[in-house]
C-alpha positions as CSV (number, residue, x, y, z in Angstrom):
1,M,176.7,52.5,110.1
2,I,180.3,51.4,109.4
3,Q,181.4,47.8,110.2
4,S,184.8,46.4,109.1
5,G,185.3,49.4,106.8
6,R,181.9,49.1,105.0
7,L,178.4,50.4,105.4
8,V,175.9,48.1,107.1
9,S,172.2,48.4,108.0
10,R,170.8,49.0,111.5
11,S,169.4,45.5,111.6
12,Q,172.7,43.9,110.7
13,C,174.4,46.0,113.4
14,M,171.9,44.8,116.0
15,L,172.5,41.1,115.2
16,S,176.2,41.6,115.5
17,I,175.8,43.6,118.7
18,V,173.8,40.8,120.3
19,A,176.5,38.4,119.5
20,F,179.0,40.8,121.1
21,S,176.9,41.2,124.2
22,F,175.9,37.7,125.1
23,P,177.0,34.2,124.5
24,T,175.1,32.3,121.9
25,D,173.3,30.1,124.3
26,G,172.7,32.9,126.7
27,W,171.0,35.0,124.1
28,S,168.9,32.1,123.0
29,A,167.7,31.6,126.5
30,Q,166.9,35.3,126.7
31,Q,164.8,35.1,123.5
32,K,162.9,32.2,124.9
33,R,162.2,34.0,128.1
34,G,161.2,37.1,126.2
35,G,164.2,39.1,127.3
36,D,164.1,42.9,127.7
37,Q,163.8,44.5,124.4
38,S,165.2,47.7,125.9
39,G,168.3,45.9,126.8
40,R,168.8,44.7,123.3
41,C,168.3,48.2,122.0
42,L,170.8,49.5,124.4
43,C,173.3,46.9,123.3
44,Y,172.6,47.8,119.7
45,G,173.4,51.5,120.4
46,V,176.5,50.7,122.4
47,A,177.8,48.2,119.9
48,A,177.4,50.7,117.1
49,D,179.7,53.1,119.1
50,M,182.1,50.3,119.8
51,I,182.5,49.4,116.2
52,Q,183.1,53.0,115.3
53,L,185.7,53.4,118.1
54,N,187.4,50.0,117.7
55,P,187.8,49.0,114.1
56,S,189.5,45.8,115.1
57,F,186.1,44.2,115.4
58,S,185.3,42.4,112.2
59,R,182.8,39.9,110.9
60,G,184.9,37.1,112.0
61,Q,184.9,38.3,115.6
62,A,181.2,38.7,115.8
63,T,180.8,35.3,117.4
64,Q,183.2,36.1,120.3
65,P,181.7,37.1,123.6
66,I,182.1,40.8,124.4
67,M,183.7,40.1,127.8
68,T,186.8,38.6,126.0
69,H,187.7,42.2,125.0
70,S,188.9,45.0,127.1
71,F,187.3,48.5,127.0
72,T,189.0,51.8,127.0
73,P,187.7,54.5,129.3
74,L,186.3,56.3,126.3
75,Q,184.3,53.2,125.4
76,L,182.9,52.9,128.9
77,I,181.8,56.5,128.8
78,C,180.0,55.9,125.6
79,L,178.3,52.8,127.0
80,F,176.8,54.6,130.0
81,S,176.0,57.7,128.0
82,T,174.0,55.6,125.6
83,L,172.1,54.0,128.5
84,G,170.6,57.4,129.4
85,L,169.9,58.6,125.9
86,V,168.7,55.7,123.9
87,G,165.1,54.3,124.5
88,C,163.5,51.1,123.4
89,G,163.7,51.8,119.7
90,R,160.3,53.5,119.5
91,S,160.1,57.3,119.2
92,T,157.9,58.6,122.0
93,S,155.9,61.8,121.1
94,P,155.6,64.4,123.8
95,D,152.3,64.7,125.6
96,R,149.9,67.0,123.8
97,S,147.4,69.0,125.9
98,A,143.6,69.2,124.9
99,P,142.7,72.3,122.6
100,P,140.9,75.1,124.4
101,P,137.0,75.4,124.0
102,P,135.9,77.4,121.0
103,A,135.0,81.1,121.6
104,V,131.4,81.8,120.7
105,S,128.9,84.7,121.0
106,V,125.7,83.8,122.9
107,S,122.4,85.6,123.2
108,T,118.8,84.8,124.1
109,P,116.3,85.0,121.2
110,L,115.0,88.5,120.3
111,V,111.3,88.8,121.0
112,K,109.3,91.2,118.8
113,S,105.7,91.6,117.8
114,I,105.3,90.7,114.1
115,V,102.8,89.9,111.4
116,E,103.6,87.1,108.9
117,W,103.1,87.8,105.2
118,D,102.5,85.7,102.1
119,E,104.0,86.9,98.9
120,F,102.5,86.5,95.4
121,T,103.7,87.2,91.9
122,G,101.5,88.5,89.1
123,R,101.0,91.2,86.5
124,L,99.3,94.6,86.4
125,E,96.2,95.0,84.4
126,A,94.2,98.0,83.4
127,V,90.8,98.5,85.0
128,D,89.5,99.6,81.6
129,F,90.8,98.3,78.3
130,V,89.1,99.5,75.1
131,Q,89.6,98.5,71.5
132,V,88.7,101.6,69.5
133,R,86.6,100.6,66.5
134,S,84.4,102.8,64.4
135,R,80.6,102.3,64.6
136,V,80.2,103.4,61.0
137,G,82.2,102.6,57.8
138,G,83.7,105.0,55.4
139,Y,87.0,106.7,54.5
140,L,89.2,107.8,57.4
141,L,90.1,111.5,57.3
142,D,92.4,113.8,59.3
143,A,90.5,115.8,61.9
144,K,92.6,118.9,61.4
145,S,93.4,119.1,57.7
146,D,90.0,117.9,56.4
147,Q,87.7,120.2,58.4
148,T,86.1,121.6,55.2
149,L,84.5,118.1,54.8
150,L,83.2,118.0,58.3
151,D,80.0,119.2,59.9
152,G,80.8,120.8,63.1
153,S,77.2,121.0,64.1
154,A,77.0,117.2,64.3
155,S,78.4,117.0,67.8
156,G,79.8,120.3,68.7
157,S,83.2,121.8,68.2
158,L,86.0,119.4,67.1
159,G,88.5,121.1,69.4
160,S,92.1,122.0,68.7
161,K,94.0,119.3,70.6
162,S,96.2,117.1,68.4
163,I,96.4,113.6,69.7
164,Q,99.7,111.8,69.0
165,D,100.5,108.1,69.3
166,G,101.1,107.1,73.0
167,D,99.5,110.3,74.4
168,D,97.4,110.4,77.5
169,V,93.8,111.2,76.5
170,S,90.7,112.3,78.3
171,K,87.3,111.0,77.8
172,G,85.7,112.7,74.8
173,D,88.9,113.7,73.0
174,L,88.6,113.5,69.2
175,L,90.8,110.6,67.9
176,F,89.6,109.9,64.3
177,I,87.2,111.2,61.7
178,V,85.2,109.3,59.1
179,D,84.0,111.1,55.9
180,Q,80.7,112.7,57.0
181,R,79.2,113.7,53.7
182,P,77.2,110.5,53.1
183,Y,75.9,110.6,56.7
184,R,74.9,114.3,56.4
185,A,72.9,113.4,53.3
186,A,71.2,110.6,55.3
187,V,70.3,113.1,58.0
188,D,68.7,115.4,55.4
189,N,66.8,112.5,53.9
190,A,65.5,111.5,57.4
191,K,64.4,115.1,58.1
192,A,62.5,115.1,54.8
193,A,60.8,111.9,55.7
194,V,59.7,113.4,59.0
195,E,58.2,116.3,57.2
196,E,56.4,114.0,54.7
197,A,55.0,112.0,57.6
198,K,53.7,115.1,59.2
199,A,52.0,116.3,56.0
200,S,50.4,112.9,55.7
201,L,49.1,113.3,59.2
202,T,47.6,116.6,58.4
203,Q,45.8,115.1,55.4
204,S,44.5,112.3,57.5
205,N,43.1,114.8,60.0
206,A,41.4,116.6,57.2
207,Q,39.8,113.4,56.0
208,L,38.6,112.7,59.5
209,A,36.9,116.1,59.6
210,Q,35.3,115.5,56.3
211,A,34.0,112.1,57.4
212,N,32.5,113.6,60.5
213,A,30.6,116.2,58.5
214,I,29.3,113.5,56.1
215,K,28.2,111.5,59.1
216,E,26.2,114.4,60.5
217,S,24.4,115.0,57.2
218,A,23.7,111.3,56.9
219,T,22.4,111.1,60.4
220,A,19.9,114.0,59.7
221,E,18.7,112.4,56.5
222,A,18.3,109.0,58.2
223,D,16.3,110.5,61.0
224,F,13.9,112.3,58.6
225,A,13.5,109.2,56.4
226,E,12.7,107.0,59.4
227,T,10.1,109.5,60.6
228,D,8.5,109.7,57.2
229,Y,8.5,105.9,56.9
230,D,6.7,105.6,60.3
231,R,4.1,108.1,59.3
232,Q,3.4,106.4,56.0
233,K,2.9,103.1,57.8
234,S,0.3,104.7,60.1
235,L,-1.6,106.2,57.2
236,Q,-1.6,102.9,55.4
237,K,-3.4,101.3,58.4
238,Q,-6.1,104.0,58.0
239,N,-6.3,103.5,54.3
240,A,-5.2,107.1,53.9
241,T,-2.2,106.6,51.6
242,S,-1.3,104.3,48.8
243,Q,1.0,101.3,49.0
244,S,3.5,102.9,46.6
245,A,3.9,105.9,48.9
246,V,4.8,103.6,51.8
247,E,7.3,101.7,49.7
248,L,8.9,105.0,48.5
249,S,9.2,106.2,52.1
250,R,10.7,102.9,53.1
251,N,13.4,103.1,50.3
252,Q,14.3,106.7,51.3
253,F,14.8,105.5,54.9
254,L,17.0,102.6,53.9
255,K,19.1,104.8,51.7
256,A,19.7,107.3,54.4
257,R,20.7,104.6,56.8
258,G,23.3,103.4,54.3
259,Q,24.7,106.8,53.9
260,L,25.1,107.0,57.7
261,E,27.0,103.8,57.8
262,G,29.2,105.1,55.0
263,A,30.0,108.2,56.9
264,N,31.0,106.1,59.9
265,A,33.3,104.0,57.7
266,G,34.8,107.3,56.4
267,I,35.5,108.4,59.9
268,A,37.2,105.1,60.7
269,L,39.3,105.3,57.6
270,A,40.3,108.8,58.4
271,Q,41.3,107.8,62.0
272,A,43.4,104.9,60.6
273,A,45.1,107.3,58.3
274,I,45.9,109.5,61.2
275,A,47.4,106.6,63.1
276,T,49.4,105.6,60.1
277,S,50.7,109.2,59.7
278,T,51.5,109.4,63.3
279,A,53.5,106.2,63.1
280,A,55.2,107.4,60.0
281,I,56.2,110.5,61.8
282,E,57.7,108.5,64.7
283,S,59.5,106.1,62.2
284,A,60.8,109.1,60.3
285,K,62.0,110.7,63.6
286,A,63.7,107.4,64.6
287,R,65.5,107.3,61.2
288,L,66.5,110.8,61.7
289,R,67.9,110.1,65.1
290,E,69.8,107.1,63.7
291,A,71.1,109.2,60.9
292,E,72.2,111.8,63.3
293,L,73.9,109.2,65.5
294,N,75.7,107.8,62.5
295,L,76.8,111.3,61.7
296,E,78.0,111.7,65.3
297,Y,79.8,108.3,65.1
298,T,81.9,109.7,62.3
299,E,83.7,111.5,65.0
300,I,85.5,108.8,66.9
301,R,86.3,110.0,70.4
302,A,88.0,108.5,73.4
303,P,85.5,106.5,75.4
304,I,87.6,106.5,78.6
305,T,90.5,108.5,80.2
306,G,93.8,106.7,79.8
307,R,96.7,106.2,77.4
308,I,96.3,105.6,73.7
309,S,98.4,103.2,71.7
310,R,99.7,103.7,68.2
311,R,97.3,104.2,65.2
312,Y,96.8,101.0,63.4
313,V,95.1,102.7,60.4
314,T,96.1,105.9,58.7
315,K,94.2,108.6,56.8
316,G,92.7,107.5,53.5
317,N,91.9,103.9,54.3
318,L,88.4,102.6,54.0
319,I,87.3,101.1,57.3
320,S,84.3,99.0,58.3
321,G,82.3,99.6,61.4
322,G,79.4,98.5,63.6
323,S,80.6,95.0,64.5
324,E,83.2,93.0,66.4
325,Q,85.0,92.5,63.1
326,S,85.2,96.2,62.4
327,T,88.6,97.7,61.7
328,L,90.7,98.1,64.8
329,L,91.9,101.7,65.0
330,T,93.8,101.7,68.3
331,T,93.5,100.8,72.0
332,I,93.2,102.7,75.2
333,V,94.1,101.6,78.7
334,S,93.2,103.3,81.9
335,L,96.0,104.0,84.4
336,D,94.5,105.2,87.6
337,P,93.4,103.0,89.4
338,I,95.1,99.8,88.3
339,Y,94.6,96.1,89.0
340,F,97.2,93.5,90.2
341,V,96.1,90.0,89.2
342,F,97.7,86.9,90.8
343,D,97.0,83.3,91.6
344,A,96.9,81.7,95.1
345,S,97.7,78.0,95.6
346,E,95.4,75.5,97.3
347,Q,97.6,75.5,100.4
348,Q,97.5,79.3,100.8
349,V,93.7,79.4,100.2
350,L,93.1,76.6,102.8
351,K,95.3,78.4,105.3
352,F,93.2,81.6,104.9
353,K,90.0,79.6,105.2
354,R,91.1,77.9,108.4
355,L,91.9,81.3,109.9
356,V,88.3,82.4,109.1
357,Q,86.9,79.2,110.5
358,E,88.9,79.7,113.7
359,G,87.7,83.3,114.1
360,A,91.2,84.6,113.8
361,R,90.3,86.9,111.0
362,R,87.3,88.2,109.0
363,S,86.3,88.0,105.4
364,V,87.6,90.4,102.8
365,R,83.9,91.1,102.0
366,D,83.7,92.8,105.4
367,V,87.2,94.3,105.7
368,R,89.5,95.7,103.1
369,Y,92.9,94.4,104.2
370,A,96.1,96.1,103.0
371,T,98.0,94.6,100.1
372,Y,101.5,95.8,99.4
373,L,103.2,95.8,96.0
374,E,106.7,96.3,94.6
375,L,108.1,96.4,91.1
376,V,111.2,94.6,89.9
377,D,113.5,97.5,90.8
378,E,111.8,98.4,94.2
379,D,112.2,97.2,97.8
380,N,110.0,97.2,100.9
381,F,106.7,97.1,98.9
382,P,106.0,100.9,98.7
383,H,102.6,100.7,97.0
384,I,99.5,100.0,99.1
385,G,96.1,98.8,97.8
386,F,93.4,96.2,98.8
387,I,91.9,93.0,97.5
388,D,88.7,93.7,95.6
389,F,88.0,90.4,93.9
390,V,88.5,86.7,94.6
391,D,87.3,84.1,92.0
392,N,84.6,81.5,92.9
393,R,86.5,78.4,91.8
394,F,89.9,76.9,91.3
395,D,91.5,76.5,87.9
396,P,91.5,72.7,87.4
397,N,94.6,72.9,85.2
398,T,96.8,74.9,87.7
399,A,95.1,74.2,91.0
400,T,95.1,77.9,91.7
401,M,92.5,80.5,92.5
402,T,92.7,83.9,90.8
403,A,92.5,87.1,93.0
404,R,92.8,90.8,92.2
405,A,94.1,93.8,94.1
406,R,93.3,97.4,93.4
407,F,96.0,100.2,93.6
408,Q,95.9,103.9,93.2
409,N,98.3,105.1,90.4
410,P,98.2,108.9,90.3
411,D,101.7,109.3,88.8
412,G,101.1,106.6,86.2
413,L,104.2,104.6,87.3
414,L,102.3,101.3,87.4
415,T,101.8,100.3,83.8
416,P,99.5,97.5,82.5
417,G,101.4,94.4,81.7
418,M,104.2,95.0,84.3
419,F,105.5,92.1,86.4
420,A,105.2,92.8,90.1
421,K,105.2,91.1,93.5
422,A,102.7,91.7,96.3
423,R,102.3,90.5,99.8
424,I,99.3,90.1,102.1
425,A,99.2,89.6,105.8
426,S,98.6,85.9,106.6
427,S,98.6,86.0,110.4
428,T,97.5,88.1,113.3
429,K,100.1,90.1,115.2
430,Y,102.0,88.0,117.7
431,D,105.3,87.9,119.7
432,A,107.9,85.8,117.8
433,L,111.3,84.5,118.7
434,L,114.0,85.8,116.3
435,V,117.6,84.7,115.7
436,P,120.0,85.4,112.9
437,D,120.3,83.0,110.0
438,E,124.0,82.4,110.8
439,A,123.0,80.9,114.1
440,I,121.0,78.1,112.4
441,G,122.7,74.9,111.2
442,A,121.2,72.2,108.9
443,D,121.7,68.5,108.3
444,Q,120.0,66.4,105.8
445,S,116.6,66.6,107.2
446,D,116.4,69.1,110.1
447,K,117.5,72.6,111.1
448,F,119.0,73.2,114.5
449,V,120.7,75.6,116.9
450,Y,123.1,75.1,119.7
451,V,121.8,76.1,123.2
452,L,124.1,76.3,126.2
453,D,123.3,74.5,129.4
454,A,124.4,75.5,133.0
455,E,127.9,74.1,132.4
456,N,128.3,76.0,129.1
457,K,128.1,72.8,127.1
458,A,126.5,73.1,123.7
459,Q,123.2,71.1,123.3
460,M,121.7,70.6,119.8
461,R,118.0,71.7,119.5
462,V,116.0,70.8,116.4
463,I,113.9,73.8,115.5
464,E,111.1,74.8,113.1
465,T,111.8,78.0,111.2
466,G,109.5,80.6,109.8
467,P,109.8,83.6,107.5
468,L,112.2,86.6,107.9
469,A,111.2,89.5,110.0
470,Y,113.3,92.5,110.9
471,G,116.2,90.8,109.0
472,L,116.0,87.8,111.4
473,R,114.6,84.3,111.2
474,V,111.4,83.5,113.0
475,I,111.6,80.3,115.2
476,R,108.2,78.7,115.6
477,N,109.3,76.0,118.1
478,G,112.3,74.2,119.5
479,I,113.6,76.9,121.8
480,S,112.3,79.3,124.4
481,A,112.8,83.0,125.1
482,D,115.2,82.2,128.0
483,D,117.5,79.8,126.1
484,R,121.1,80.9,125.4
485,V,121.6,80.4,121.7
486,V,125.0,80.3,120.0
487,I,124.8,83.1,117.4
488,S,128.4,83.1,116.1
489,G,131.3,80.6,115.8
490,L,128.8,77.8,115.0
491,Q,131.3,75.9,112.8
492,R,133.7,75.1,115.8
493,V,130.9,74.0,118.2
494,R,130.3,70.3,118.8
495,A,127.4,68.8,120.6
496,N,127.9,68.1,124.4
497,N,131.3,69.9,124.3
498,P,132.0,73.0,126.4
499,V,132.5,76.4,124.8
500,Q,133.9,79.7,125.9
501,V,131.4,82.5,125.9
502,L,132.8,85.8,124.6
503,S,132.1,88.9,126.6
504,A,131.2,92.3,125.1
505,E,134.7,93.5,125.8
506,K,136.1,90.7,123.6
507,G,133.8,91.5,120.6
508,A,130.8,89.3,121.4
509,K,128.0,89.7,118.8
510,T,124.4,90.5,119.7
511,I,121.1,90.1,117.9
512,V,120.1,93.3,116.2
513,A,116.7,93.8,114.5
514,V,116.8,95.7,111.2
515,E,114.0,98.3,111.1
516,T,112.8,98.6,107.5
517,E,110.0,100.6,106.0
518,D,107.8,97.6,105.6
519,S,108.2,96.7,109.3
520,Q,105.7,99.4,110.1
521,Q,103.2,98.7,107.4
522,P,99.6,98.8,108.6
523,E,97.4,95.8,108.5
524,L,94.2,97.5,107.3
525,Y,93.8,99.6,104.1
526,E,93.3,103.4,104.7
527,A,91.8,105.4,101.9
528,S,93.8,108.3,100.5
529,P,92.1,111.8,100.6
530,N,91.4,111.8,96.8
531,E,89.6,108.5,97.0
532,T,85.8,108.2,97.3
533,P,84.6,105.7,100.0
534,T,83.4,103.3,97.2
535,E,86.7,103.4,95.4
536,A,88.6,102.8,98.7
537,G,86.3,99.9,99.7
538,V,85.5,101.5,103.0
539,E,81.7,101.2,102.8
540,T,80.6,97.6,103.4
541,P,77.2,96.0,103.9
542,T,78.0,95.5,107.6
543,G,80.1,98.6,108.2
544,S,82.8,96.4,109.6
545,T,85.7,98.3,108.1
546,S,85.3,101.1,110.6
547,D,85.0,98.6,113.4
548,A,88.2,96.9,112.3
549,A,90.0,100.2,112.1
550,A,88.9,101.0,115.7
551,D,90.0,97.7,117.0
552,P,92.7,96.2,114.8
553,A,93.5,93.5,117.3
554,K,90.1,91.9,116.6
555,A,90.6,92.1,112.8
556,A,92.3,89.5,110.7
557,T,95.1,90.5,108.5
558,A,94.7,88.5,105.3
559,D,92.4,88.2,102.3
560,D,89.5,85.8,102.3
561,P,89.8,83.8,99.1
562,S,86.6,81.9,99.8
């Protein structure tokens, strides 16, 4: 603002204008009475224009009443124009209307029949794992190049299949050979011992026959001597013989009886020799069998069907055998079927036990419940098996209980040692309320959804969520199937505020269930055609598997870890 040819501030202009507009005492009176601030502001605006239009006003004239000056028509026009344009010195913002309600998509929860699943992580283990060790010691040979040193008659033909490291082998395939020459010599020695024992038996039998003949002769002589002795005693009573004849007869009788007893001893000796020879034969035969077994053990064959590891010992090495500390040659693992071993927590085990106590399910000892498995690069748990073992105690160090599932593996994809994830049904089939995850909000302690009332106002409902099913979240409680739930636009919604419900024409979203392969997985295990009933776990003591298959609604859908 310009006053008397220089710039002044708005506050300085206002003070000057008040002096122009009112006498000093009049203005003081107005201040005391709390005069109209609007009037002062109007005077300020008018005076500013007057100063610009009439430069004759100066600082010295500021104390003169404004009525002592005359106004030109142009000044009067400015005065009344300012009255209509200038306010009270405070800028007044225009009235703002309230924002429109946020546009949201609304839907009732989707109701579908589901089964809840518990997931476990673990590793695959071979049903059979064998450390191949030799039962006999010796030098390791090559089964193909050293056949001139082998005795093919020990255990049949050696075959022509060449086993390489990492190959799949069948039970009975030849893996290693130990030098057989010492063991063939041991077999020959054992055979000779058998023949020697047989000859000894023959000799003992001959001795027995000789002893029997001697006994018969001694018996006859003893009978004759006894008769003669009796006759001599009778004659002596009649004084018909001499005393010397009686004594001679008596000596003959005693001698004959001694010979008979010697013959009996000879028979016993011959019989003992026969028993000794018989035992010697059996012992020799046993040594022969042992020698033949050792000769057979020089051919180290696969004890199971499976996959062989690398060779830990090569040709020409001297190996030991016959004990746990024997030289480890290689290992073999079976591939089909295969185990999945995992641990269940106390909470999971207790949940399963409660279901059994409530009668909501039956024990795994009665029913083989389906167990589904997936590898790290798979989805939807494509492999199906069943629980075949649950431990009898918790591990006190980890507070977990070990369980095991069995899976068929005809293509050999599942490999021992692999990390995998499995899931087991943990509930019976029931109708669940499903909403998308984007419809669920969360604060520090609770999860909630917005439900619309009759006036389309959003009401916050605290909910309890469950697992995912069909790509949607299970809602355990907090809402009902008839509630209208906000499923999109949740960020703009405020509790107790109205919302605008989008129609289908305006792009409203709906709840869509995602049908996946695992959505239709059966609850009970069904044996494949190439499985025997025992392998599939179909036969049970109570026959309850078939009952459960006939009426799945009565069957539980989880393993019994008790």
